[in-house]
mmCIF entry with sequence, helices, sheets and N, C-alpha, C, O atoms, coordinates in Angstrom:
data_MODEL
# 
_entry.id   MODEL 
# 
_entity.id                         1 
_entity.type                       polymer 
_entity.pdbx_number_of_molecules   1 
# 
_entity_poly.entity_id                      1 
_entity_poly.type                           'polypeptide(L)' 
_entity_poly.nstd_linkage                   no 
_entity_poly.nstd_monomer                   no 
_entity_poly.pdbx_seq_one_letter_code       MAVARNAAGSVTNLVLSNPRGSDGAGNDGNPYDGLVTVTPQQIYESSGEISWGLV 
_entity_poly.pdbx_seq_one_letter_code_can   MAVARNAAGSVTNLVLSNPRGSDGAGNDGNPYDGLVTVTPQQIYESSGEISWGLV 
_entity_poly.pdbx_strand_id                 A 
# 
loop_
_entity_poly_seq.entity_id 
_entity_poly_seq.num 
_entity_poly_seq.mon_id 
_entity_poly_seq.hetero 
1 1  MET n 
1 2  ALA n 
1 3  VAL n 
1 4  ALA n 
1 5  ARG n 
1 6  ASN n 
1 7  ALA n 
1 8  ALA n 
1 9  GLY n 
1 10 SER n 
1 11 VAL n 
1 12 THR n 
1 13 ASN n 
1 14 LEU n 
1 15 VAL n 
1 16 LEU n 
1 17 SER n 
1 18 ASN n 
1 19 PRO n 
1 20 ARG n 
1 21 GLY n 
1 22 SER n 
1 23 ASP n 
1 24 GLY n 
1 25 ALA n 
1 26 GLY n 
1 27 ASN n 
1 28 ASP n 
1 29 GLY n 
1 30 ASN n 
1 31 PRO n 
1 32 TYR n 
1 33 ASP n 
1 34 GLY n 
1 35 LEU n 
1 36 VAL n 
1 37 THR n 
1 38 VAL n 
1 39 THR n 
1 40 PRO n 
1 41 GLN n 
1 42 GLN n 
1 43 ILE n 
1 44 TYR n 
1 45 GLU n 
1 46 SER n 
1 47 SER n 
1 48 GLY n 
1 49 GLU n 
1 50 ILE n 
1 51 SER n 
1 52 TRP n 
1 53 GLY n 
1 54 LEU n 
1 55 VAL n 
# 
_struct_asym.id          A 
_struct_asym.entity_id   1 
# 
_struct_conf.conf_type_id            HELX_P 
_struct_conf.id                      HELX_P1 
_struct_conf.pdbx_PDB_helix_id       AA1 
_struct_conf.beg_label_comp_id       PRO 
_struct_conf.beg_label_asym_id       A 
_struct_conf.beg_label_seq_id        40 
_struct_conf.pdbx_beg_PDB_ins_code   ? 
_struct_conf.end_label_comp_id       GLU 
_struct_conf.end_label_asym_id       A 
_struct_conf.end_label_seq_id        45 
_struct_conf.pdbx_end_PDB_ins_code   ? 
_struct_conf.beg_auth_comp_id        PRO 
_struct_conf.beg_auth_asym_id        A 
_struct_conf.beg_auth_seq_id         40 
_struct_conf.end_auth_comp_id        GLU 
_struct_conf.end_auth_asym_id        A 
_struct_conf.end_auth_seq_id         45 
_struct_conf.pdbx_PDB_helix_class    1 
_struct_conf.details                 ? 
_struct_conf.pdbx_PDB_helix_length   6 
# 
_struct_conf_type.id          HELX_P 
_struct_conf_type.criteria    ? 
_struct_conf_type.reference   ? 
# 
_struct_sheet.id               AA1 
_struct_sheet.type             ? 
_struct_sheet.number_strands   3 
_struct_sheet.details          ? 
# 
loop_
_struct_sheet_order.sheet_id 
_struct_sheet_order.range_id_1 
_struct_sheet_order.range_id_2 
_struct_sheet_order.offset 
_struct_sheet_order.sense 
AA1 1 2 ? anti-parallel 
AA1 2 3 ? anti-parallel 
# 
loop_
_struct_sheet_range.sheet_id 
_struct_sheet_range.id 
_struct_sheet_range.beg_label_comp_id 
_struct_sheet_range.beg_label_asym_id 
_struct_sheet_range.beg_label_seq_id 
_struct_sheet_range.pdbx_beg_PDB_ins_code 
_struct_sheet_range.end_label_comp_id 
_struct_sheet_range.end_label_asym_id 
_struct_sheet_range.end_label_seq_id 
_struct_sheet_range.pdbx_end_PDB_ins_code 
_struct_sheet_range.beg_auth_comp_id 
_struct_sheet_range.beg_auth_asym_id 
_struct_sheet_range.beg_auth_seq_id 
_struct_sheet_range.end_auth_comp_id 
_struct_sheet_range.end_auth_asym_id 
_struct_sheet_range.end_auth_seq_id 
AA1 1 ALA A 2  ? ARG A 5  ? ALA A 2  ARG A 5  
AA1 2 VAL A 11 ? SER A 17 ? VAL A 11 SER A 17 
AA1 3 LEU A 35 ? VAL A 38 ? LEU A 35 VAL A 38 
# 
loop_
_atom_site.group_PDB 
_atom_site.id 
_atom_site.type_symbol 
_atom_site.label_atom_id 
_atom_site.label_alt_id 
_atom_site.label_comp_id 
_atom_site.label_asym_id 
_atom_site.label_entity_id 
_atom_site.label_seq_id 
_atom_site.pdbx_PDB_ins_code 
_atom_site.Cartn_x 
_atom_site.Cartn_y 
_atom_site.Cartn_z 
_atom_site.occupancy 
_atom_site.B_iso_or_equiv 
_atom_site.pdbx_formal_charge 
_atom_site.auth_seq_id 
_atom_site.auth_comp_id 
_atom_site.auth_asym_id 
_atom_site.auth_atom_id 
_atom_site.pdbx_PDB_model_num 
ATOM 1   N N  . MET A 1 1  ? 88.139  91.736  98.160  1.00 0.00 ? 1  MET A N  1 
ATOM 2   C CA . MET A 1 1  ? 88.972  90.945  99.139  1.00 0.00 ? 1  MET A CA 1 
ATOM 3   C C  . MET A 1 1  ? 89.012  91.628  100.564 1.00 0.00 ? 1  MET A C  1 
ATOM 4   O O  . MET A 1 1  ? 88.962  90.955  101.593 1.00 0.00 ? 1  MET A O  1 
ATOM 5   N N  . ALA A 1 2  ? 89.102  92.948  100.561 1.00 0.00 ? 2  ALA A N  1 
ATOM 6   C CA . ALA A 1 2  ? 88.997  93.675  101.768 1.00 0.00 ? 2  ALA A CA 1 
ATOM 7   C C  . ALA A 1 2  ? 88.595  95.097  101.551 1.00 0.00 ? 2  ALA A C  1 
ATOM 8   O O  . ALA A 1 2  ? 88.906  95.668  100.506 1.00 0.00 ? 2  ALA A O  1 
ATOM 9   N N  . VAL A 1 3  ? 87.905  95.700  102.509 1.00 0.00 ? 3  VAL A N  1 
ATOM 10  C CA . VAL A 1 3  ? 87.431  96.999  102.487 1.00 0.00 ? 3  VAL A CA 1 
ATOM 11  C C  . VAL A 1 3  ? 87.868  97.764  103.636 1.00 0.00 ? 3  VAL A C  1 
ATOM 12  O O  . VAL A 1 3  ? 87.715  97.295  104.764 1.00 0.00 ? 3  VAL A O  1 
ATOM 13  N N  . ALA A 1 4  ? 88.438  98.981  103.442 1.00 0.00 ? 4  ALA A N  1 
ATOM 14  C CA . ALA A 1 4  ? 88.931  99.887  104.585 1.00 0.00 ? 4  ALA A CA 1 
ATOM 15  C C  . ALA A 1 4  ? 87.945  101.003 104.741 1.00 0.00 ? 4  ALA A C  1 
ATOM 16  O O  . ALA A 1 4  ? 87.531  101.579 103.735 1.00 0.00 ? 4  ALA A O  1 
ATOM 17  N N  . ARG A 1 5  ? 87.536  101.350 105.954 1.00 0.00 ? 5  ARG A N  1 
ATOM 18  C CA . ARG A 1 5  ? 86.635  102.362 106.114 1.00 0.00 ? 5  ARG A CA 1 
ATOM 19  C C  . ARG A 1 5  ? 87.201  103.405 107.183 1.00 0.00 ? 5  ARG A C  1 
ATOM 20  O O  . ARG A 1 5  ? 87.986  103.088 108.076 1.00 0.00 ? 5  ARG A O  1 
ATOM 21  N N  . ASN A 1 6  ? 86.696  104.704 106.973 1.00 0.00 ? 6  ASN A N  1 
ATOM 22  C CA . ASN A 1 6  ? 87.206  105.604 107.852 1.00 0.00 ? 6  ASN A CA 1 
ATOM 23  C C  . ASN A 1 6  ? 86.290  105.656 109.141 1.00 0.00 ? 6  ASN A C  1 
ATOM 24  O O  . ASN A 1 6  ? 85.382  104.831 109.235 1.00 0.00 ? 6  ASN A O  1 
ATOM 25  N N  . ALA A 1 7  ? 86.509  106.667 110.217 1.00 0.00 ? 7  ALA A N  1 
ATOM 26  C CA . ALA A 1 7  ? 85.877  106.604 111.273 1.00 0.00 ? 7  ALA A CA 1 
ATOM 27  C C  . ALA A 1 7  ? 84.343  106.837 111.150 1.00 0.00 ? 7  ALA A C  1 
ATOM 28  O O  . ALA A 1 7  ? 83.571  106.495 112.046 1.00 0.00 ? 7  ALA A O  1 
ATOM 29  N N  . ALA A 1 8  ? 83.939  107.434 110.001 1.00 0.00 ? 8  ALA A N  1 
ATOM 30  C CA . ALA A 1 8  ? 82.625  107.685 109.679 1.00 0.00 ? 8  ALA A CA 1 
ATOM 31  C C  . ALA A 1 8  ? 81.857  106.542 108.965 1.00 0.00 ? 8  ALA A C  1 
ATOM 32  O O  . ALA A 1 8  ? 80.663  106.632 108.681 1.00 0.00 ? 8  ALA A O  1 
ATOM 33  N N  . GLY A 1 9  ? 82.650  105.432 108.689 1.00 0.00 ? 9  GLY A N  1 
ATOM 34  C CA . GLY A 1 9  ? 82.181  104.430 108.092 1.00 0.00 ? 9  GLY A CA 1 
ATOM 35  C C  . GLY A 1 9  ? 82.151  104.400 106.552 1.00 0.00 ? 9  GLY A C  1 
ATOM 36  O O  . GLY A 1 9  ? 81.553  103.527 105.923 1.00 0.00 ? 9  GLY A O  1 
ATOM 37  N N  . SER A 1 10 ? 82.820  105.387 106.001 1.00 0.00 ? 10 SER A N  1 
ATOM 38  C CA . SER A 1 10 ? 82.743  105.475 104.603 1.00 0.00 ? 10 SER A CA 1 
ATOM 39  C C  . SER A 1 10 ? 83.950  104.667 104.051 1.00 0.00 ? 10 SER A C  1 
ATOM 40  O O  . SER A 1 10 ? 85.024  104.538 104.637 1.00 0.00 ? 10 SER A O  1 
ATOM 41  N N  . VAL A 1 11 ? 83.620  104.131 102.824 1.00 0.00 ? 11 VAL A N  1 
ATOM 42  C CA . VAL A 1 11 ? 84.863  103.202 102.214 1.00 0.00 ? 11 VAL A CA 1 
ATOM 43  C C  . VAL A 1 11 ? 85.899  104.160 101.716 1.00 0.00 ? 11 VAL A C  1 
ATOM 44  O O  . VAL A 1 11 ? 85.603  105.126 101.013 1.00 0.00 ? 11 VAL A O  1 
ATOM 45  N N  . THR A 1 12 ? 87.189  103.862 102.113 1.00 0.00 ? 12 THR A N  1 
ATOM 46  C CA . THR A 1 12 ? 88.379  104.617 101.698 1.00 0.00 ? 12 THR A CA 1 
ATOM 47  C C  . THR A 1 12 ? 89.156  103.918 100.708 1.00 0.00 ? 12 THR A C  1 
ATOM 48  O O  . THR A 1 12 ? 89.620  104.546 99.757  1.00 0.00 ? 12 THR A O  1 
ATOM 49  N N  . ASN A 1 13 ? 89.359  102.571 100.848 1.00 0.00 ? 13 ASN A N  1 
ATOM 50  C CA . ASN A 1 13 ? 90.199  101.756 99.967  1.00 0.00 ? 13 ASN A CA 1 
ATOM 51  C C  . ASN A 1 13 ? 89.435  100.453 99.793  1.00 0.00 ? 13 ASN A C  1 
ATOM 52  O O  . ASN A 1 13 ? 88.599  100.076 100.614 1.00 0.00 ? 13 ASN A O  1 
ATOM 53  N N  . LEU A 1 14 ? 89.762  99.763  98.667  1.00 0.00 ? 14 LEU A N  1 
ATOM 54  C CA . LEU A 1 14 ? 89.373  98.410  98.487  1.00 0.00 ? 14 LEU A CA 1 
ATOM 55  C C  . LEU A 1 14 ? 90.675  97.637  97.988  1.00 0.00 ? 14 LEU A C  1 
ATOM 56  O O  . LEU A 1 14 ? 91.474  98.135  97.195  1.00 0.00 ? 14 LEU A O  1 
ATOM 57  N N  . VAL A 1 15 ? 90.787  96.486  98.490  1.00 0.00 ? 15 VAL A N  1 
ATOM 58  C CA . VAL A 1 15 ? 91.918  95.585  98.090  1.00 0.00 ? 15 VAL A CA 1 
ATOM 59  C C  . VAL A 1 15 ? 91.259  94.494  97.187  1.00 0.00 ? 15 VAL A C  1 
ATOM 60  O O  . VAL A 1 15 ? 90.404  93.706  97.592  1.00 0.00 ? 15 VAL A O  1 
ATOM 61  N N  . LEU A 1 16 ? 91.756  94.539  95.911  1.00 0.00 ? 16 LEU A N  1 
ATOM 62  C CA . LEU A 1 16 ? 91.194  93.594  94.910  1.00 0.00 ? 16 LEU A CA 1 
ATOM 63  C C  . LEU A 1 16 ? 92.195  92.586  94.673  1.00 0.00 ? 16 LEU A C  1 
ATOM 64  O O  . LEU A 1 16 ? 93.399  92.812  94.797  1.00 0.00 ? 16 LEU A O  1 
ATOM 65  N N  . SER A 1 17 ? 91.698  91.447  94.326  1.00 0.00 ? 17 SER A N  1 
ATOM 66  C CA . SER A 1 17 ? 92.484  90.181  94.012  1.00 0.00 ? 17 SER A CA 1 
ATOM 67  C C  . SER A 1 17 ? 92.384  89.737  92.638  1.00 0.00 ? 17 SER A C  1 
ATOM 68  O O  . SER A 1 17 ? 91.258  89.499  92.200  1.00 0.00 ? 17 SER A O  1 
ATOM 69  N N  . ASN A 1 18 ? 93.474  89.580  91.837  1.00 0.00 ? 18 ASN A N  1 
ATOM 70  C CA . ASN A 1 18 ? 93.447  89.083  90.626  1.00 0.00 ? 18 ASN A CA 1 
ATOM 71  C C  . ASN A 1 18 ? 93.632  87.535  90.786  1.00 0.00 ? 18 ASN A C  1 
ATOM 72  O O  . ASN A 1 18 ? 94.689  87.124  91.265  1.00 0.00 ? 18 ASN A O  1 
ATOM 73  N N  . PRO A 1 19 ? 92.665  86.673  90.412  1.00 0.00 ? 19 PRO A N  1 
ATOM 74  C CA . PRO A 1 19 ? 92.853  85.223  90.659  1.00 0.00 ? 19 PRO A CA 1 
ATOM 75  C C  . PRO A 1 19 ? 93.869  84.662  89.925  1.00 0.00 ? 19 PRO A C  1 
ATOM 76  O O  . PRO A 1 19 ? 94.246  83.533  90.239  1.00 0.00 ? 19 PRO A O  1 
ATOM 77  N N  . ARG A 1 20 ? 94.479  85.345  88.837  1.00 0.00 ? 20 ARG A N  1 
ATOM 78  C CA . ARG A 1 20 ? 95.546  84.801  88.040  1.00 0.00 ? 20 ARG A CA 1 
ATOM 79  C C  . ARG A 1 20 ? 96.948  85.120  88.756  1.00 0.00 ? 20 ARG A C  1 
ATOM 80  O O  . ARG A 1 20 ? 98.028  84.781  88.272  1.00 0.00 ? 20 ARG A O  1 
ATOM 81  N N  . GLY A 1 21 ? 96.822  85.717  89.800  1.00 0.00 ? 21 GLY A N  1 
ATOM 82  C CA . GLY A 1 21 ? 98.113  86.099  90.549  1.00 0.00 ? 21 GLY A CA 1 
ATOM 83  C C  . GLY A 1 21 ? 99.090  87.080  90.141  1.00 0.00 ? 21 GLY A C  1 
ATOM 84  O O  . GLY A 1 21 ? 100.177 87.176  90.711  1.00 0.00 ? 21 GLY A O  1 
ATOM 85  N N  . SER A 1 22 ? 98.723  87.849  89.123  1.00 0.00 ? 22 SER A N  1 
ATOM 86  C CA . SER A 1 22 ? 99.670  88.850  88.587  1.00 0.00 ? 22 SER A CA 1 
ATOM 87  C C  . SER A 1 22 ? 98.918  90.200  88.661  1.00 0.00 ? 22 SER A C  1 
ATOM 88  O O  . SER A 1 22 ? 97.733  90.358  88.367  1.00 0.00 ? 22 SER A O  1 
ATOM 89  N N  . ASP A 1 23 ? 99.810  91.189  89.113  1.00 0.00 ? 23 ASP A N  1 
ATOM 90  C CA . ASP A 1 23 ? 99.186  92.551  89.349  1.00 0.00 ? 23 ASP A CA 1 
ATOM 91  C C  . ASP A 1 23 ? 100.317 93.566  88.758  1.00 0.00 ? 23 ASP A C  1 
ATOM 92  O O  . ASP A 1 23 ? 100.101 94.777  88.804  1.00 0.00 ? 23 ASP A O  1 
ATOM 93  N N  . GLY A 1 24 ? 101.412 93.102  88.255  1.00 0.00 ? 24 GLY A N  1 
ATOM 94  C CA . GLY A 1 24 ? 102.352 94.130  87.812  1.00 0.00 ? 24 GLY A CA 1 
ATOM 95  C C  . GLY A 1 24 ? 102.977 94.956  88.907  1.00 0.00 ? 24 GLY A C  1 
ATOM 96  O O  . GLY A 1 24 ? 103.349 96.110  88.691  1.00 0.00 ? 24 GLY A O  1 
ATOM 97  N N  . ALA A 1 25 ? 103.093 94.380  90.061  1.00 0.00 ? 25 ALA A N  1 
ATOM 98  C CA . ALA A 1 25 ? 103.626 95.063  91.205  1.00 0.00 ? 25 ALA A CA 1 
ATOM 99  C C  . ALA A 1 25 ? 102.623 95.850  92.048  1.00 0.00 ? 25 ALA A C  1 
ATOM 100 O O  . ALA A 1 25 ? 102.905 96.183  93.199  1.00 0.00 ? 25 ALA A O  1 
ATOM 101 N N  . GLY A 1 26 ? 101.507 96.133  91.503  1.00 0.00 ? 26 GLY A N  1 
ATOM 102 C CA . GLY A 1 26 ? 100.299 96.712  92.179  1.00 0.00 ? 26 GLY A CA 1 
ATOM 103 C C  . GLY A 1 26 ? 100.825 97.876  93.182  1.00 0.00 ? 26 GLY A C  1 
ATOM 104 O O  . GLY A 1 26 ? 101.657 98.676  92.754  1.00 0.00 ? 26 GLY A O  1 
ATOM 105 N N  . ASN A 1 27 ? 100.420 97.958  94.305  1.00 0.00 ? 27 ASN A N  1 
ATOM 106 C CA . ASN A 1 27 ? 100.770 98.977  95.258  1.00 0.00 ? 27 ASN A CA 1 
ATOM 107 C C  . ASN A 1 27 ? 101.799 98.524  96.255  1.00 0.00 ? 27 ASN A C  1 
ATOM 108 O O  . ASN A 1 27 ? 102.359 99.358  96.965  1.00 0.00 ? 27 ASN A O  1 
ATOM 109 N N  . ASP A 1 28 ? 102.089 97.169  96.347  1.00 0.00 ? 28 ASP A N  1 
ATOM 110 C CA . ASP A 1 28 ? 102.959 96.743  97.382  1.00 0.00 ? 28 ASP A CA 1 
ATOM 111 C C  . ASP A 1 28 ? 104.329 96.354  96.862  1.00 0.00 ? 28 ASP A C  1 
ATOM 112 O O  . ASP A 1 28 ? 105.206 96.035  97.665  1.00 0.00 ? 28 ASP A O  1 
ATOM 113 N N  . GLY A 1 29 ? 104.552 96.364  95.566  1.00 0.00 ? 29 GLY A N  1 
ATOM 114 C CA . GLY A 1 29 ? 105.910 95.855  95.135  1.00 0.00 ? 29 GLY A CA 1 
ATOM 115 C C  . GLY A 1 29 ? 106.094 94.457  94.768  1.00 0.00 ? 29 GLY A C  1 
ATOM 116 O O  . GLY A 1 29 ? 107.099 94.027  94.203  1.00 0.00 ? 29 GLY A O  1 
ATOM 117 N N  . ASN A 1 30 ? 105.000 93.711  95.141  1.00 0.00 ? 30 ASN A N  1 
ATOM 118 C CA . ASN A 1 30 ? 104.999 92.184  94.824  1.00 0.00 ? 30 ASN A CA 1 
ATOM 119 C C  . ASN A 1 30 ? 104.253 91.947  93.531  1.00 0.00 ? 30 ASN A C  1 
ATOM 120 O O  . ASN A 1 30 ? 103.026 92.038  93.546  1.00 0.00 ? 30 ASN A O  1 
ATOM 121 N N  . PRO A 1 31 ? 104.857 91.668  92.476  1.00 0.00 ? 31 PRO A N  1 
ATOM 122 C CA . PRO A 1 31 ? 104.169 91.513  91.195  1.00 0.00 ? 31 PRO A CA 1 
ATOM 123 C C  . PRO A 1 31 ? 103.324 90.295  91.075  1.00 0.00 ? 31 PRO A C  1 
ATOM 124 O O  . PRO A 1 31 ? 102.486 90.182  90.180  1.00 0.00 ? 31 PRO A O  1 
ATOM 125 N N  . TYR A 1 32 ? 103.560 89.316  92.041  1.00 0.00 ? 32 TYR A N  1 
ATOM 126 C CA . TYR A 1 32 ? 102.934 88.015  91.895  1.00 0.00 ? 32 TYR A CA 1 
ATOM 127 C C  . TYR A 1 32 ? 101.786 87.689  93.021  1.00 0.00 ? 32 TYR A C  1 
ATOM 128 O O  . TYR A 1 32 ? 101.213 86.601  93.074  1.00 0.00 ? 32 TYR A O  1 
ATOM 129 N N  . ASP A 1 33 ? 101.563 88.638  93.798  1.00 0.00 ? 33 ASP A N  1 
ATOM 130 C CA . ASP A 1 33 ? 100.468 88.352  94.805  1.00 0.00 ? 33 ASP A CA 1 
ATOM 131 C C  . ASP A 1 33 ? 99.195  88.547  94.282  1.00 0.00 ? 33 ASP A C  1 
ATOM 132 O O  . ASP A 1 33 ? 98.281  87.980  94.881  1.00 0.00 ? 33 ASP A O  1 
ATOM 133 N N  . GLY A 1 34 ? 98.885  89.302  93.179  1.00 0.00 ? 34 GLY A N  1 
ATOM 134 C CA . GLY A 1 34 ? 97.605  89.465  92.700  1.00 0.00 ? 34 GLY A CA 1 
ATOM 135 C C  . GLY A 1 34 ? 96.708  90.592  93.366  1.00 0.00 ? 34 GLY A C  1 
ATOM 136 O O  . GLY A 1 34 ? 95.570  90.877  92.994  1.00 0.00 ? 34 GLY A O  1 
ATOM 137 N N  . LEU A 1 35 ? 97.360  91.151  94.347  1.00 0.00 ? 35 LEU A N  1 
ATOM 138 C CA . LEU A 1 35 ? 96.635  92.232  95.119  1.00 0.00 ? 35 LEU A CA 1 
ATOM 139 C C  . LEU A 1 35 ? 96.885  93.679  94.695  1.00 0.00 ? 35 LEU A C  1 
ATOM 140 O O  . LEU A 1 35 ? 98.016  94.103  94.461  1.00 0.00 ? 35 LEU A O  1 
ATOM 141 N N  . VAL A 1 36 ? 95.772  94.419  94.606  1.00 0.00 ? 36 VAL A N  1 
ATOM 142 C CA . VAL A 1 36 ? 95.931  95.759  94.243  1.00 0.00 ? 36 VAL A CA 1 
ATOM 143 C C  . VAL A 1 36 ? 94.953  96.551  95.014  1.00 0.00 ? 36 VAL A C  1 
ATOM 144 O O  . VAL A 1 36 ? 93.782  96.174  95.060  1.00 0.00 ? 36 VAL A O  1 
ATOM 145 N N  . THR A 1 37 ? 95.395  97.767  95.708  1.00 0.00 ? 37 THR A N  1 
ATOM 146 C CA . THR A 1 37 ? 94.548  98.515  96.419  1.00 0.00 ? 37 THR A CA 1 
ATOM 147 C C  . THR A 1 37 ? 94.132  99.749  95.619  1.00 0.00 ? 37 THR A C  1 
ATOM 148 O O  . THR A 1 37 ? 94.986  100.479 95.116  1.00 0.00 ? 37 THR A O  1 
ATOM 149 N N  . VAL A 1 38 ? 92.780  99.991  95.497  1.00 0.00 ? 38 VAL A N  1 
ATOM 150 C CA . VAL A 1 38 ? 92.226  101.117 94.844  1.00 0.00 ? 38 VAL A CA 1 
ATOM 151 C C  . VAL A 1 38 ? 91.347  101.975 95.652  1.00 0.00 ? 38 VAL A C  1 
ATOM 152 O O  . VAL A 1 38 ? 90.918  101.561 96.729  1.00 0.00 ? 38 VAL A O  1 
ATOM 153 N N  . THR A 1 39 ? 91.053  103.134 95.207  1.00 0.00 ? 39 THR A N  1 
ATOM 154 C CA . THR A 1 39 ? 90.015  103.930 96.025  1.00 0.00 ? 39 THR A CA 1 
ATOM 155 C C  . THR A 1 39 ? 88.684  103.837 95.170  1.00 0.00 ? 39 THR A C  1 
ATOM 156 O O  . THR A 1 39 ? 88.690  103.567 93.969  1.00 0.00 ? 39 THR A O  1 
ATOM 157 N N  . PRO A 1 40 ? 87.565  104.083 95.898  1.00 0.00 ? 40 PRO A N  1 
ATOM 158 C CA . PRO A 1 40 ? 86.304  104.099 95.187  1.00 0.00 ? 40 PRO A CA 1 
ATOM 159 C C  . PRO A 1 40 ? 86.289  105.058 94.074  1.00 0.00 ? 40 PRO A C  1 
ATOM 160 O O  . PRO A 1 40 ? 85.612  104.777 93.085  1.00 0.00 ? 40 PRO A O  1 
ATOM 161 N N  . GLN A 1 41 ? 86.953  106.155 94.115  1.00 0.00 ? 41 GLN A N  1 
ATOM 162 C CA . GLN A 1 41 ? 86.995  107.098 92.999  1.00 0.00 ? 41 GLN A CA 1 
ATOM 163 C C  . GLN A 1 41 ? 87.674  106.493 91.776  1.00 0.00 ? 41 GLN A C  1 
ATOM 164 O O  . GLN A 1 41 ? 87.332  106.827 90.642  1.00 0.00 ? 41 GLN A O  1 
ATOM 165 N N  . GLN A 1 42 ? 88.750  105.498 92.037  1.00 0.00 ? 42 GLN A N  1 
ATOM 166 C CA . GLN A 1 42 ? 89.486  105.055 90.949  1.00 0.00 ? 42 GLN A CA 1 
ATOM 167 C C  . GLN A 1 42 ? 88.490  104.084 90.200  1.00 0.00 ? 42 GLN A C  1 
ATOM 168 O O  . GLN A 1 42 ? 88.408  104.060 88.972  1.00 0.00 ? 42 GLN A O  1 
ATOM 169 N N  . ILE A 1 43 ? 87.791  103.341 90.983  1.00 0.00 ? 43 ILE A N  1 
ATOM 170 C CA . ILE A 1 43 ? 86.791  102.395 90.464  1.00 0.00 ? 43 ILE A CA 1 
ATOM 171 C C  . ILE A 1 43 ? 85.694  103.182 89.591  1.00 0.00 ? 43 ILE A C  1 
ATOM 172 O O  . ILE A 1 43 ? 85.407  102.859 88.438  1.00 0.00 ? 43 ILE A O  1 
ATOM 173 N N  . TYR A 1 44 ? 85.125  104.242 90.282  1.00 0.00 ? 44 TYR A N  1 
ATOM 174 C CA . TYR A 1 44 ? 84.100  105.092 89.557  1.00 0.00 ? 44 TYR A CA 1 
ATOM 175 C C  . TYR A 1 44 ? 84.699  105.581 88.099  1.00 0.00 ? 44 TYR A C  1 
ATOM 176 O O  . TYR A 1 44 ? 84.055  105.571 87.050  1.00 0.00 ? 44 TYR A O  1 
ATOM 177 N N  . GLU A 1 45 ? 85.846  105.941 88.231  1.00 0.00 ? 45 GLU A N  1 
ATOM 178 C CA . GLU A 1 45 ? 86.513  106.597 87.009  1.00 0.00 ? 45 GLU A CA 1 
ATOM 179 C C  . GLU A 1 45 ? 86.897  105.509 85.994  1.00 0.00 ? 45 GLU A C  1 
ATOM 180 O O  . GLU A 1 45 ? 87.125  105.835 84.829  1.00 0.00 ? 45 GLU A O  1 
ATOM 181 N N  . SER A 1 46 ? 86.975  104.241 86.387  1.00 0.00 ? 46 SER A N  1 
ATOM 182 C CA . SER A 1 46 ? 87.334  103.147 85.471  1.00 0.00 ? 46 SER A CA 1 
ATOM 183 C C  . SER A 1 46 ? 86.363  102.924 84.354  1.00 0.00 ? 46 SER A C  1 
ATOM 184 O O  . SER A 1 46 ? 85.148  102.859 84.546  1.00 0.00 ? 46 SER A O  1 
ATOM 185 N N  . SER A 1 47 ? 86.948  102.805 83.145  1.00 0.00 ? 47 SER A N  1 
ATOM 186 C CA . SER A 1 47 ? 85.926  102.474 82.058  1.00 0.00 ? 47 SER A CA 1 
ATOM 187 C C  . SER A 1 47 ? 86.002  100.865 81.812  1.00 0.00 ? 47 SER A C  1 
ATOM 188 O O  . SER A 1 47 ? 85.376  100.326 80.900  1.00 0.00 ? 47 SER A O  1 
ATOM 189 N N  . GLY A 1 48 ? 86.753  100.227 82.634  1.00 0.00 ? 48 GLY A N  1 
ATOM 190 C CA . GLY A 1 48 ? 86.807  98.764  82.507  1.00 0.00 ? 48 GLY A CA 1 
ATOM 191 C C  . GLY A 1 48 ? 85.651  98.058  83.201  1.00 0.00 ? 48 GLY A C  1 
ATOM 192 O O  . GLY A 1 48 ? 84.722  98.689  83.704  1.00 0.00 ? 48 GLY A O  1 
ATOM 193 N N  . GLU A 1 49 ? 85.733  96.763  83.214  1.00 0.00 ? 49 GLU A N  1 
ATOM 194 C CA . GLU A 1 49 ? 84.662  95.971  83.932  1.00 0.00 ? 49 GLU A CA 1 
ATOM 195 C C  . GLU A 1 49 ? 85.145  95.312  85.157  1.00 0.00 ? 49 GLU A C  1 
ATOM 196 O O  . GLU A 1 49 ? 86.224  94.721  85.190  1.00 0.00 ? 49 GLU A O  1 
ATOM 197 N N  . ILE A 1 50 ? 84.334  95.412  86.183  1.00 0.00 ? 50 ILE A N  1 
ATOM 198 C CA . ILE A 1 50 ? 84.775  94.805  87.554  1.00 0.00 ? 50 ILE A CA 1 
ATOM 199 C C  . ILE A 1 50 ? 83.907  93.717  87.843  1.00 0.00 ? 50 ILE A C  1 
ATOM 200 O O  . ILE A 1 50 ? 82.691  93.882  87.748  1.00 0.00 ? 50 ILE A O  1 
ATOM 201 N N  . SER A 1 51 ? 84.425  92.542  88.210  1.00 0.00 ? 51 SER A N  1 
ATOM 202 C CA . SER A 1 51 ? 83.563  91.324  88.557  1.00 0.00 ? 51 SER A CA 1 
ATOM 203 C C  . SER A 1 51 ? 83.921  90.961  89.857  1.00 0.00 ? 51 SER A C  1 
ATOM 204 O O  . SER A 1 51 ? 85.095  91.141  90.183  1.00 0.00 ? 51 SER A O  1 
ATOM 205 N N  . TRP A 1 52 ? 83.075  90.445  90.729  1.00 0.00 ? 52 TRP A N  1 
ATOM 206 C CA . TRP A 1 52 ? 83.434  89.949  91.993  1.00 0.00 ? 52 TRP A CA 1 
ATOM 207 C C  . TRP A 1 52 ? 82.496  88.840  92.358  1.00 0.00 ? 52 TRP A C  1 
ATOM 208 O O  . TRP A 1 52 ? 81.384  88.702  91.848  1.00 0.00 ? 52 TRP A O  1 
ATOM 209 N N  . GLY A 1 53 ? 83.011  88.058  93.273  1.00 0.00 ? 53 GLY A N  1 
ATOM 210 C CA . GLY A 1 53 ? 82.279  86.915  93.868  1.00 0.00 ? 53 GLY A CA 1 
ATOM 211 C C  . GLY A 1 53 ? 82.818  86.355  95.095  1.00 0.00 ? 53 GLY A C  1 
ATOM 212 O O  . GLY A 1 53 ? 83.947  86.646  95.488  1.00 0.00 ? 53 GLY A O  1 
ATOM 213 N N  . LEU A 1 54 ? 82.043  85.560  95.713  1.00 0.00 ? 54 LEU A N  1 
ATOM 214 C CA . LEU A 1 54 ? 82.498  84.873  96.941  1.00 0.00 ? 54 LEU A CA 1 
ATOM 215 C C  . LEU A 1 54 ? 83.250  83.566  96.483  1.00 0.00 ? 54 LEU A C  1 
ATOM 216 O O  . LEU A 1 54 ? 82.831  82.861  95.566  1.00 0.00 ? 54 LEU A O  1 
ATOM 217 N N  . VAL A 1 55 ? 84.370  83.310  97.185  1.00 0.00 ? 55 VAL A N  1 
ATOM 218 C CA . VAL A 1 55 ? 85.130  82.146  96.976  1.00 0.00 ? 55 VAL A CA 1 
ATOM 219 C C  . VAL A 1 55 ? 85.488  81.341  98.197  1.00 0.00 ? 55 VAL A C  1 
ATOM 220 O O  . VAL A 1 55 ? 86.152  80.310  98.084  1.00 0.00 ? 55 VAL A O  1 
# 
């Protein structure tokens, strides 16, 4: 959904969207917006599956 980069152009954060609209309060305290901010390291360390697409 969104990518944050530092001055050197490296990705620092990714804002991911759960299309079902639930994120358990994610990083912003709103449990129903479906938005979660993660770092590239968190994604790299994840043993789960990540799917993405254009909507």
